[in-house]
LUMNU-254287 format. One record per atom (N, C-alpha, C): residue in three letters; y, x, z. Coordinates in steps of 0.1 Angstrom, whole numbers, padded with zeros to 4 digits, always signed. Last residue first. Example, Ala and Ser with C-alpha at 12.3 -4.5 7.8 and 13.67 -1.06 7.14 Angstrom:
<nodes>
Ser-0022+0128+0071/Ser-0011+0137+0071/Ser+0000+0129+0079/Ala-0057+0132+0078/Ala-0045+0123+0078/Ala-0033+0132+0078/
</nodes>
This chain:
<nodes>
Tyr-0130-0448-0201/Tyr-0118-0454-0203/Tyr-0108-0445-0210/Ala-0153-0432-0200/Ala-0155-0446-0203/Ala-0141-0453-0207/Gly-0146-0406-0194/Gly-0152-0409-0207/Gly-0153-0423-0211/Gln-0134-0410-0170/Gln-0126-0404-0180/Gln-0132-0406-0194/Ala-0153-0422-0154/Ala-0142-0430-0158/Ala-0134-0423-0169/Pro-0171-0402-0147/Pro-0175-0410-0158/Pro-0163-0419-0163/Ser-0159-0369-0141/Ser-0157-0383-0138/Ser-0162-0392-0149/Gly-0185-0345-0147/Gly-0172-0349-0144/Gly-0171-0364-0142/Ile-0212-0340-0149/Ile-0204-0340-0162/Ile-0190-0345-0160/Asp-0236-0326-0132/Asp-0223-0330-0130/Asp-0215-0329-0143/Gln-0269-0331-0121/Gln-0261-0330-0132/Gln-0246-0334-0129/Val-0290-0312-0101/Val-0280-0322-0101/Val-0271-0320-0113/Asp-0306-0290-0096/Asp-0313-0302-0103/Asp-0303-0314-0103/Gln-0287-0280-0068/Gln-0296-0277-0079/Gln-0303-0290-0084/Leu-0273-0287-0046/Leu-0267-0290-0059/Leu-0276-0286-0070/Ala-0290-0279-0025/Ala-0285-0292-0025/Ala-0280-0296-0039/Met-0297-0253-0022/Met-0306-0261-0030/Met-0300-0275-0033/Asp-0282-0241-0003/Asp-0277-0240-0017/Asp-0286-0247-0027/Asp-0295-0245+0021/Asp-0284-0253+0018/Asp-0280-0253+0003/Ala-0331-0245+0017/Ala-0318-0238+0019/Ala-0307-0247+0014/Pro-0353-0270+0030/Pro-0347-0262+0019/Pro-0334-0256+0023/Phe-0369-0265+0062/Phe-0361-0273+0053/Phe-0356-0264+0042/Pro-0401-0249+0067/Pro-0387-0251+0068/Pro-0381-0261+0059/Thr-0431-0263+0080/Thr-0424-0258+0068/Thr-0409-0260+0070/Ala-0444-0277+0100/Ala-0440-0263+0102/Ala-0433-0256+0091/Ala-0450-0301+0088/Ala-0440-0301+0099/Ala-0435-0287+0102/Ala-0470-0293+0071/Ala-0457-0298+0066/Ala-0446-0297+0076/Asp-0490-0286+0089/Asp-0485-0276+0080/Asp-0471-0280+0074/Ala-0495-0311+0101/Ala-0491-0299+0109/Ala-0484-0289+0100/Leu-0503-0326+0079/Leu-0490-0330+0086/Leu-0486-0318+0094/Val-0526-0312+0072/Val-0515-0314+0062/Val-0502-0317+0069/Gln-0542-0316+0094/Gln-0537-0302+0091/Gln-0526-0303+0081/Val-0547-0343+0091/Val-0540-0338+0104/Val-0534-0324+0101/Met-0560-0343+0067/Met-0546-0348+0067/Met-0539-0345+0081/Glu-0585-0330+0073/Glu-0576-0325+0063/Glu-0562-0330+0065/Ser-0595-0347+0093/Ser-0592-0333+0096/Ser-0582-0327+0086/Gln-0599-0371+0078/Gln-0590-0371+0089/Gln-0586-0357+0093/Ala-0618-0362+0059/Ala-0605-0367+0055/Ala-0595-0367+0066/Ala-0639-0355+0076/Ala-0633-0345+0067/Ala-0619-0349+0063/Thr-0646-0380+0087/Thr-0641-0369+0095/Thr-0634-0358+0087/His-0655-0394+0064/His-0643-0399+0072/His-0637-0387+0080/Val-0677-0379+0057/Val-0666-0381+0047/Val-0653-0385+0055/Ala-0692-0382+0080/Ala-0687-0368+0076/Ala-0676-0369+0066/Asp-0700-0408+0079/Asp-0690-0404+0089/Asp-0684-0390+0086/Leu-0718-0407+0058/Leu-0705-0414+0056/Leu-0695-0410+0067/Glu-0738-0391+0070/Glu-0731-0386+0058/Glu-0718-0394+0055/Asp-0745-0407+0092/Asp-0739-0394+0094/Asp-0732-0388+0082/Ala-0756-0429+0079/Ala-0743-0431+0087/Ala-0737-0417+0089/Ser-0768-0420+0047/Ser-0769-0422+0061/Ser-0756-0424+0067/Leu-0774-0437+0016/Leu-0767-0427+0024/Leu-0767-0430+0039/Gly-0787-0458+0003/Gly-0795-0448+0010/Gly-0788-0437+0017/Met-0774-0479-0007/Met-0780-0470-0017/Met-0787-0458-0011/Gly-0764-0491+0015/Gly-0774-0498+0008/Gly-0781-0489-0003/Ala-0744-0473+0020/Ala-0755-0473+0030/Ala-0767-0480+0023/Leu-0727-0480+0000/Leu-0733-0467+0000/Leu-0745-0466+0009/Val-0719-0506+0008/Val-0725-0504-0005/Val-0733-0490-0005/Ala-0707-0500+0033/Ala-0719-0508+0032/Ala-0727-0507+0019/Arg-0685-0485+0024/Arg-0696-0478+0033/Arg-0709-0487+0032/Gln-0671-0504+0011/Gln-0677-0494+0003/Gln-0688-0486+0011/Arg-0663-0520+0033/Arg-0671-0526+0023/Arg-0678-0515+0014/Thr-0647-0502+0046/Thr-0659-0507+0053/Thr-0668-0513+0043/Ile-0627-0498+0027/Ile-0635-0487+0031/Ile-0648-0492+0038/Pro-0616-0524+0024/Pro-0623-0518+0013/Pro-0631-0506+0017/Asp-0621-0551+0045/Asp-0616-0538+0045/Asp-0623-0530+0034/Asn-0627-0578+0052/Asn-0623-0574+0038/Asn-0617-0560+0036/Thr-0632-0584+0078/Thr-0641-0589+0068/Thr-0638-0584+0054/Lys-0614-0571+0095/Lys-0628-0573+0100/Lys-0637-0576+0088/Ala-0590-0572+0082/Ala-0595-0559+0087/Ala-0610-0560+0090/Glu-0587-0600+0080/Glu-0588-0592+0068/Glu-0594-0578+0072/His-0583-0606+0107/His-0594-0612+0100/His-0597-0604+0087/Glu-0559-0593+0113/Glu-0571-0589+0120/Glu-0584-0594+0113/Ser-0542-0607+0096/Ser-0544-0593+0094/Ser-0557-0588+0100/Glu-0543-0633+0109/Glu-0546-0631+0094/Glu-0550-0616+0092/Gly-0535-0638+0135/Gly-0549-0635+0132/Gly-0553-0631+0118/Glu-0509-0660+0126/Glu-0516-0653+0137/Glu-0531-0651+0133/Pro-0494-0653+0095/Pro-0501-0662+0103/Pro-0509-0655+0114/Arg-0466-0630+0095/Arg-0479-0634+0091/Arg-0485-0645+0100/Tyr-0442-0623+0106/Tyr-0441-0635+0096/Tyr-0456-0638+0092/Gly-0443-0600+0120/Gly-0444-0613+0127/Gly-0444-0625+0118/Ala-0445-0573+0113/Ala-0451-0583+0104/Ala-0454-0596+0112/Pro-0433-0551+0123/Pro-0444-0557+0131/Pro-0451-0568+0124/Asp-0424-0522+0106/Asp-0423-0537+0105/Asp-0435-0543+0113/Phe-0426-0496+0103/Phe-0419-0501+0115/Phe-0419-0516+0116/Ser-0438-0491+0079/Ser-0445-0487+0091/Ser-0439-0492+0104/Thr-0430-0521+0060/Thr-0429-0507+0063/Thr-0437-0504+0076/His-0443-0546+0060/His-0437-0540+0047/His-0434-0525+0049/Gly-0473-0541+0080/Gly-0460-0547+0076/Gly-0455-0541+0064/Thr-0507-0537+0069/Thr-0495-0534+0077/Thr-0483-0543+0074/Arg-0525-0545+0050/Arg-0528-0547+0064/Arg-0516-0545+0073/Arg-0524-0563+0021/Arg-0516-0553+0028/Arg-0518-0555+0043/Tyr-0550-0568-0001/Tyr-0543-0573+0011/Tyr-0537-0561+0018/Thr-0557-0578-0035/Thr-0560-0570-0023/Thr-0552-0576-0011/Ile-0565-0583-0068/Ile-0562-0590-0056/Ile-0566-0582-0043/Ala-0553-0571-0097/Ala-0562-0567-0086/Ala-0557-0574-0073/His-0552-0576-0129/His-0547-0583-0117/His-0556-0580-0106/Leu-0544-0557-0156/Leu-0554-0559-0145/Leu-0547-0565-0133/Met-0535-0561-0190/Met-0531-0563-0176/Met-0544-0564-0167/Glu-0530-0540-0218/Glu-0537-0550-0211/Glu-0532-0550-0197/Pro-0520-0530-0252/Pro-0518-0531-0237/Pro-0526-0542-0231/Gly-0544-0517-0276/Gly-0531-0522-0272/Gly-0531-0525-0257/Gly-0567-0505-0287/Gly-0567-0520-0285/Gly-0554-0526-0280/Gly-0573-0479-0292/Gly-0562-0485-0300/Gly-0561-0500-0298/Ala-0590-0468-0276/Ala-0595-0470-0289/Ala-0585-0477-0298/Arg-0577-0468-0252/Arg-0579-0455-0258/Arg-0583-0457-0273/Ile-0582-0496-0246/Ile-0568-0491-0248/Ile-0569-0477-0256/Arg-0609-0497-0242/Arg-0603-0505-0252/Arg-0589-0499-0256/Ala-0611-0479-0220/Ala-0618-0476-0232/Ala-0613-0484-0244/Thr-0597-0493-0201/Thr-0591-0481-0206/Thr-0598-0476-0219/Ile-0615-0515-0196/Ile-0601-0517-0202/Ile-0596-0505-0208/Glu-0638-0503-0186/Glu-0639-0511-0198/Glu-0625-0513-0205/Ala-0627-0491-0163/Ala-0633-0483-0173/Ala-0634-0490-0187/Thr-0619-0513-0149/Thr-0609-0504-0154/Thr-0614-0495-0165/Val-0643-0523-0141/Val-0635-0531-0151/Val-0624-0522-0157/Asp-0652-0502-0124/Asp-0660-0506-0136/Asp-0651-0514-0146/Ala-0633-0500-0104/Ala-0636-0489-0113/Ala-0643-0493-0126/Val-0635-0526-0093/Val-0622-0521-0099/Val-0625-0510-0108/Ala-0661-0526-0084/Ala-0657-0535-0094/Ala-0644-0531-0101/Glu-0660-0505-0065/Glu-0669-0504-0077/Glu-0665-0513-0088/Ala-0642-0515-0046/Ala-0638-0503-0053/Ala-0647-0501-0066/Asp-0629-0543-0038/Asp-0642-0539-0042/Asp-0640-0527-0051/Asn-0604-0552-0035/Asn-0610-0545-0024/Asn-0624-0541-0026/Gly-0597-0567-0057/Gly-0591-0554-0056/Gly-0596-0546-0043/Asp-0615-0584-0078/Asp-0614-0582-0064/Asp-0609-0568-0061/Val-0595-0591-0108/Val-0606-0584-0101/Val-0604-0585-0086/Thr-0587-0604-0140/Thr-0585-0605-0125/Thr-0598-0599-0118/Thr-0572-0594-0170/Thr-0585-0594-0162/Thr-0581-0595-0147/Ala-0557-0602-0201/Ala-0556-0600-0186/Ala-0569-0602-0179/Arg-0542-0592-0230/Arg-0555-0596-0224/Arg-0554-0593-0209/Leu-0510-0604-0239/Leu-0519-0594-0233/Leu-0532-0600-0229/Gly-0491-0622-0247/Gly-0500-0617-0257/Gly-0509-0607-0252/Leu-0476-0635-0228/Leu-0469-0625-0236/Leu-0478-0617-0246/Ala-0494-0650-0215/Ala-0483-0657-0223/Ala-0476-0648-0232/Glu-0508-0630-0202/Glu-0514-0637-0213/Glu-0504-0644-0221/Ala-0489-0625-0181/Ala-0492-0614-0191/Ala-0499-0620-0203/Arg-0490-0649-0168/Arg-0477-0645-0174/Arg-0480-0634-0184/Ala-0516-0650-0159/Ala-0511-0660-0168/Ala-0499-0656-0175/Ala-0516-0628-0141/Ala-0525-0628-0153/Ala-0520-0638-0163/Ala-0496-0636-0121/Ala-0495-0624-0129/Ala-0503-0625-0142/Gly-0493-0673-0119/Gly-0491-0659-0114/Gly-0493-0648-0125/Pro-0494-0700-0124/Pro-0506-0694-0119/Pro-0504-0679-0115/Gly-0461-0713-0112/Gly-0472-0711-0122/Gly-0484-0704-0116/Gly-0437-0694-0094/Gly-0441-0705-0101/Gly-0452-0703-0110/Thr-0434-0681-0062/Thr-0439-0678-0076/Thr-0443-0690-0083/Val-0430-0682-0035/Val-0418-0680-0044/Val-0422-0677-0058/Ser-0454-0685-0023/Ser-0444-0695-0019/Ser-0431-0693-0028/Ser-0469-0663-0030/Ser-0473-0676-0036/Ser-0462-0687-0033/Thr-0460-0643-0013/Thr-0456-0643-0027/Thr-0459-0657-0034/Lys-0445-0646+0017/Lys-0458-0649+0010/Lys-0454-0651-0004/Thr-0422-0620+0026/Thr-0424-0634+0021/Thr-0438-0635+0015/Thr-0414-0595+0031/Thr-0417-0603+0043/Thr-0420-0618+0039/Ala-0425-0581+0003/Ala-0418-0577+0015/Ala-0422-0586+0027/Ser-0445-0603-0007/Ser-0433-0597-0013/Ser-0424-0593-0001/Tyr-0480-0603-0004/Tyr-0467-0604+0002/Tyr-0457-0597-0006/Gln-0504-0599-0018/Gln-0501-0613-0014/Gln-0487-0614-0006/Asn-0510-0577-0032/Asn-0513-0577-0018/Asn-0508-0589-0011/Asp-0519-0569-0062/Asp-0514-0581-0056/Asp-0519-0581-0041/Glu-0509-0549-0084/Glu-0516-0547-0071/Glu-0511-0558-0062/Cys-0512-0551-0117/Cys-0505-0559-0106/Cys-0514-0557-0093/Val-0510-0527-0140/Val-0519-0531-0129/Val-0510-0538-0119/Phe-0511-0523-0174/Phe-0503-0528-0163/Phe-0513-0532-0152/Leu-0519-0497-0195/Leu-0525-0506-0186/Leu-0515-0510-0175/Ile-0510-0489-0228/Ile-0506-0490-0214/Ile-0514-0500-0207/Pro-0500-0482-0257/Pro-0512-0478-0250/Pro-0509-0477-0235/Leu-0484-0511-0273/Leu-0484-0498-0267/Leu-0497-0495-0259/Asp-0474-0529-0293/Asp-0488-0526-0292/Asp-0490-0512-0285/Phe-0449-0539-0294/Phe-0451-0526-0301/Phe-0465-0521-0299/Val-0451-0563-0281/Val-0445-0563-0294/Val-0449-0550-0302/Ser-0462-0554-0256/Ser-0469-0563-0264/Ser-0464-0563-0279/Ala-0442-0538-0245/Ala-0455-0533-0247/Ala-0463-0541-0257/Trp-0421-0557-0243/Trp-0420-0546-0252/Trp-0433-0540-0255/Asn-0432-0575-0224/Asn-0429-0580-0238/Asn-0428-0568-0247/Val-0433-0558-0202/Val-0446-0563-0208/Val-0444-0568-0222/Gly-0406-0553-0198/Gly-0415-0542-0201/Gly-0428-0547-0207/Glu-0394-0578-0195/Glu-0389-0569-0205/Glu-0399-0559-0209/Leu-0408-0590-0174/Leu-0408-0597-0187/Leu-0404-0587-0198/Phe-0403-0570-0154/Phe-0416-0574-0158/Phe-0417-0580-0172/Pro-0375-0569-0151/Pro-0382-0558-0158/Pro-0396-0561-0162/Gly-0369-0594-0136/Gly-0367-0592-0151/Gly-0374-0581-0157/Arg-0394-0604-0112/Arg-0381-0598-0116/Arg-0381-0595-0131/Asn-0418-0614-0105/Asn-0407-0623-0105/Asn-0393-0617-0108/Ile-0435-0593-0104/Ile-0436-0602-0115/Ile-0425-0613-0116/Ala-0431-0580-0080/Ala-0424-0575-0092/Ala-0425-0585-0104/Gly-0448-0591-0061/Gly-0434-0595-0061/Gly-0426-0591-0073/Asp-0471-0577-0066/Asp-0470-0591-0070/Asp-0456-0596-0070/Gly-0463-0543-0077/Gly-0468-0554-0067/Gly-0466-0568-0073/Phe-0477-0520-0101/Phe-0466-0527-0094/Phe-0472-0538-0085/Ile-0484-0493-0121/Ile-0489-0501-0110/Ile-0477-0507-0103/Asp-0494-0483-0152/Asp-0482-0487-0145/Asp-0487-0497-0134/Val-0507-0458-0172/Val-0510-0468-0162/Val-0498-0471-0154/Val-0510-0447-0205/Val-0502-0449-0194/Val-0508-0460-0185/Ile-0527-0422-0224/Ile-0524-0435-0221/Ile-0516-0436-0208/Arg-0531-0398-0252/Arg-0529-0402-0238/Arg-0525-0416-0236/Asp-0531-0391-0278/Asp-0542-0399-0273/Asp-0542-0402-0258/Ser-0500-0393-0296/Ser-0509-0388-0286/Ser-0520-0397-0283/Gly-0481-0398-0315/Gly-0494-0398-0319/Gly-0504-0393-0309/Gln-0455-0401-0306/Gln-0460-0387-0307/Gln-0474-0387-0314/Leu-0453-0428-0304/Leu-0445-0421-0314/Leu-0450-0407-0317/Lys-0469-0431-0281/Lys-0473-0437-0294/Lys-0466-0430-0306/Leu-0455-0419-0262/Leu-0468-0414-0265/Leu-0472-0419-0279/Gly-0432-0436-0261/Gly-0431-0422-0265/Gly-0444-0416-0269/His-0443-0459-0252/His-0438-0459-0266/His-0436-0445-0270/Ala-0450-0451-0226/Ala-0461-0454-0235/Ala-0456-0454-0250/Ala-0424-0448-0216/Ala-0433-0436-0217/Ala-0444-0439-0227/Gly-0415-0474-0218/Gly-0408-0463-0225/Gly-0417-0451-0227/Ala-0432-0486-0200/Ala-0432-0490-0213/Ala-0426-0480-0222/Ala-0424-0473-0176/Ala-0437-0471-0181/Ala-0438-0475-0196/Ile-0398-0483-0174/Ile-0400-0469-0175/Ile-0413-0466-0181/Thr-0404-0510-0169/Thr-0397-0506-0181/Thr-0398-0491-0184/Ile-0417-0506-0144/Ile-0424-0513-0155/Ile-0417-0509-0169/Asn-0402-0496-0124/Asn-0412-0487-0130/Asn-0418-0493-0143/Ala-0387-0517-0115/Ala-0380-0508-0124/Ala-0390-0498-0130/Gly-0400-0533-0096/Gly-0401-0536-0110/Gly-0396-0526-0120/Val-0378-0525-0071/Val-0390-0533-0074/Val-0390-0537-0089/Val-0369-0493-0066/Val-0364-0505-0072/Val-0376-0513-0077/Gly-0381-0469-0059/Gly-0377-0478-0048/Gly-0371-0491-0053/Asn-0409-0456-0074/Asn-0396-0461-0076/Asn-0393-0471-0065/Ala-0427-0426-0084/Ala-0426-0439-0077/Ala-0412-0444-0078/Gly-0434-0408-0114/Gly-0425-0412-0103/Gly-0428-0425-0097/Leu-0451-0397-0132/Leu-0437-0397-0135/Leu-0428-0402-0124/Met-0478-0378-0130/Met-0472-0388-0122/Met-0456-0388-0124/Gly-0491-0358-0142/Gly-0488-0369-0150/Gly-0482-0380-0142/Val-0494-0336-0126/Val-0506-0345-0127/Val-0502-0358-0135/Gly-0469-0325-0130/Gly-0481-0316-0132/Gly-0494-0324-0133/Phe-0450-0342-0121/Phe-0453-0342-0135/Phe-0465-0334-0139/Asp-0448-0361-0096/Asp-0455-0348-0098/Asp-0459-0348-0113/Ala-0428-0378-0073/Ala-0432-0376-0086/Ala-0439-0362-0087/Ile-0416-0402-0049/Ile-0425-0391-0052/Ile-0428-0390-0067/His-0399-0420-0038/His-0396-0414-0051/His-0404-0402-0054/Met-0404-0428-0012/Met-0403-0439-0023/Met-0401-0433-0037/Ser-0404-0405+0004/Ser-0416-0413+0003/Ser-0415-0422-0009/Gly-0384-0380-0012/Gly-0389-0387-0001/Gly-0400-0396-0005/Gly-0367-0364-0028/Gly-0371-0377-0032/Gly-0376-0386-0021/Lys-0362-0338-0020/Lys-0351-0347-0023/Lys-0354-0361-0026/Gly-0382-0319-0018/Gly-0377-0325-0005/Gly-0366-0335-0007/Gly-0390-0312-0042/Gly-0381-0303-0036/Gly-0375-0309-0023/Cys-0410-0329-0049/Cys-0396-0331-0055/Cys-0386-0323-0048/Cys-0430-0320-0034/Cys-0433-0321-0048/Cys-0420-0325-0056/Gly-0418-0295-0011/Gly-0422-0309-0014/Gly-0423-0310-0029/Gly-0409-0270-0007/Gly-0422-0271-0012/Gly-0427-0285-0014/Glu-0391-0278+0023/Glu-0393-0269+0012/Glu-0407-0270+0007/Arg-0390-0314+0032/Arg-0392-0299+0034/Arg-0393-0291+0021/Gly-0390-0341+0038/Gly-0378-0334+0033/Gly-0379-0319+0034/Leu-0413-0354+0045/Leu-0405-0348+0056/Leu-0393-0341+0051/Leu-0423-0361+0020/Leu-0419-0372+0029/Leu-0411-0366+0041/Glu-0428-0335+0010/Glu-0417-0344+0004/Glu-0413-0355+0013/Arg-0449-0327+0026/Arg-0436-0320+0027/Arg-0425-0328+0021/Met-0467-0345+0016/Met-0463-0347+0030/Met-0450-0339+0032/Met-0470-0335-0010/Met-0466-0349-0008/Met-0460-0350+0006/Ala-0480-0310-0006/Ala-0467-0311-0013/Ala-0461-0325-0011/Leu-0504-0318+0006/Leu-0494-0310+0014/Leu-0481-0311+0008/Pro-0518-0331-0014/Pro-0513-0339-0002/Pro-0503-0331+0006/Asp-0512-0329-0048/Asp-0515-0321-0036/Asp-0509-0328-0024/Ala-0525-0354-0070/Ala-0514-0346-0064/Ala-0519-0339-0051/Gly-0544-0370-0083/Gly-0546-0356-0082/Gly-0535-0347-0076/Lys-0543-0397-0082/Lys-0540-0391-0095/Lys-0542-0376-0095/Ala-0546-0402-0056/Ala-0557-0405-0064/Ala-0555-0399-0078/Leu-0519-0397-0048/Leu-0530-0388-0043/Leu-0542-0390-0052/Thr-0506-0418-0061/Thr-0503-0404-0064/Thr-0514-0395-0060/His-0518-0441-0050/His-0519-0439-0064/His-0516-0424-0067/Gly-0510-0437-0023/Gly-0524-0437-0027/Gly-0526-0435-0041/His-0482-0438-0023/His-0489-0426-0019/His-0503-0426-0024/Gly-0465-0460-0031/Gly-0473-0453-0041/Gly-0481-0441-0036/Arg-0447-0481-0028/Arg-0459-0481-0019/Arg-0469-0473-0027/His-0428-0482-0047/His-0423-0476-0034/His-0435-0475-0024/Thr-0450-0475-0075/Thr-0441-0483-0067/Thr-0436-0475-0055/Ser-0455-0456-0105/Ser-0459-0463-0093/Ser-0448-0470-0086/Leu-0471-0444-0135/Leu-0458-0449-0128/Leu-0462-0458-0117/Leu-0488-0418-0151/Leu-0488-0428-0140/Leu-0474-0431-0136/Ile-0505-0407-0180/Ile-0492-0409-0172/Ile-0494-0420-0162/Asp-0529-0380-0185/Asp-0524-0394-0187/Asp-0512-0397-0177/Asp-0537-0356-0176/Asp-0525-0356-0184/Asp-0521-0370-0189/Arg-0560-0362-0161/Arg-0549-0355-0154/Arg-0536-0356-0163/Asn-0572-0395-0170/Asn-0572-0380-0170/Asn-0559-0375-0164/Phe-0585-0423-0153/Phe-0574-0417-0160/Phe-0575-0402-0159/Asn-0604-0435-0136/Asn-0606-0436-0151/Asn-0594-0430-0159/Cys-0596-0432-0111/Cys-0608-0424-0115/Cys-0611-0425-0130/Met-0576-0451-0107/Met-0572-0438-0111/Met-0584-0429-0115/Val-0589-0476-0099/Val-0581-0474-0112/Val-0580-0460-0116/Gly-0602-0469-0075/Gly-0609-0475-0086/Gly-0602-0474-0099/Ala-0581-0459-0059/Ala-0593-0451-0062/Ala-0600-0456-0074/Ala-0562-0480-0058/Ala-0558-0467-0062/Ala-0570-0459-0067/Val-0578-0501-0049/Val-0571-0502-0062/Val-0568-0488-0067/Ala-0588-0493-0024/Ala-0597-0495-0035/Ala-0591-0496-0049/Glu-0566-0494-0006/Glu-0571-0481-0012/Glu-0580-0482-0024/Gln-0554-0513+0009/Gln-0553-0514-0006/Gln-0559-0502-0013/Gly-0554-0507+0035/Gly-0561-0519+0031/Gly-0561-0521+0016/Ile-0522-0493+0035/Ile-0535-0494+0042/Ile-0541-0507+0039/Ser-0500-0483+0023/Ser-0509-0492+0015/Ser-0522-0493+0021/Pro-0467-0482+0038/Pro-0481-0479+0038/Pro-0489-0488+0028/His-0438-0469+0034/His-0444-0482+0030/His-0459-0479+0028/Ile-0414-0456+0055/Ile-0427-0454+0049/Ile-0433-0467+0046/Ala-0378-0451+0053/Ala-0390-0459+0055/Ala-0403-0453+0049/Gly-0360-0424+0070/Gly-0362-0434+0060/Gly-0375-0441+0062/Leu-0370-0394+0077/Leu-0358-0401+0077/Leu-0359-0411+0066/Val-0397-0383+0097/Val-0393-0389+0084/Val-0380-0397+0085/Leu-0402-0376+0122/Leu-0400-0365+0112/Leu-0396-0370+0098/Lys-0408-0389+0146/Lys-0394-0390+0140/Lys-0391-0379+0130/Asp-0432-0391+0157/Asp-0426-0377+0157/Asp-0412-0377+0152/Arg-0439-0418+0156/Arg-0441-0410+0168/Arg-0432-0398+0168/Glu-0431-0427+0130/Glu-0429-0435+0142/Glu-0429-0426+0154/Ala-0435-0407+0110/Ala-0423-0415+0110/Ala-0420-0421+0123/Ala-0459-0395+0116/Ala-0448-0387+0114/Ala-0435-0394+0115/Leu-0475-0418+0116/Leu-0473-0411+0128/Leu-0461-0402+0127/Cys-0475-0423+0088/Cys-0469-0433+0098/Cys-0466-0426+0111/Ala-0488-0400+0079/Ala-0474-0403+0075/Ala-0467-0413+0084/Gln-0513-0405+0090/Gln-0505-0393+0094/Gln-0491-0395+0091/Glu-0520-0427+0075/Glu-0520-0428+0090/Glu-0512-0417+0095/Glu-0519-0417+0049/Glu-0509-0426+0053/Glu-0509-0428+0068/Phe-0541-0399+0050/Phe-0528-0394+0047/Phe-0517-0404+0052/Ala-0562-0417+0055/Ala-0559-0406+0065/Ala-0545-0401+0063/Arg-0562-0432+0032/Arg-0559-0438+0045/Arg-0555-0428+0055/Ile-0568-0412+0013/Ile-0556-0420+0012/Ile-0552-0426+0025/Arg-0593-0404+0022/Arg-0582-0394+0022/Arg-0569-0401+0021/Glu-0609-0427+0018/Glu-0607-0421+0032/Glu-0595-0412+0032/Met-0607-0429-0010/Met-0601-0440-0001/Met-0599-0435+0013/
</nodes>
């Protein structure tokens, strides 16, 4: 969690202060317990699909933070060659099939990946993480229904940070929400305090054990809070006054986990050392990424498919 937060703090600095990022950064500051608690139960070759707010998930899956930061800055050595940027990070080497800038689009991709694993007879499983706003889009119904009908090995995680871009999700969502909708489609659904890292890790361990044993798809509804605006540039003036400050003071996942560890006997110095190490690591990551050259011009058309005008084939 400390590494995720430090990475995103540096990414926001790169975007806002240094103007090194062309495009938006969507931070997950305040949501780190979901990424850490969920991903510690998945193997390197299991598959992850994520959202436009996916830095934490990707880092927790085992991706290299330097390659990620280079990707955000569009530099050589980025995990997508500098072509994907913040919202489209992928790293097949750790089973991360990609973040997605289209809300909900990762759900159907994840269902397809899980169906592929089932057809292969693989023992790998899929985790698909999306926000609460995504449950109001068509791909949620399509992907979850497909997973239910074909009994696919997938965990759907609704990372419920309570805001859909600049709108309070509850104000535009009919019915009880994510868990109830998953249950209506035949999935077992579990709701958890998404800012309690230990609770997230424990319940995910139980769910993934059932899925690996052939129990079929399930839903985890993790209730958390997005401390920042929709993007690093968004001042979040639509929030009730004092809401974010209250959450930071009373419900921060890192502060809560520090208290748990202190209660287990870890000293303040030991906990501070974890924080300091993460901060130092990511400061160096940004410095190294910023010092990396941009890709050569002849890379622009590599990895690009050109089959001619689609009109000729279609008409």
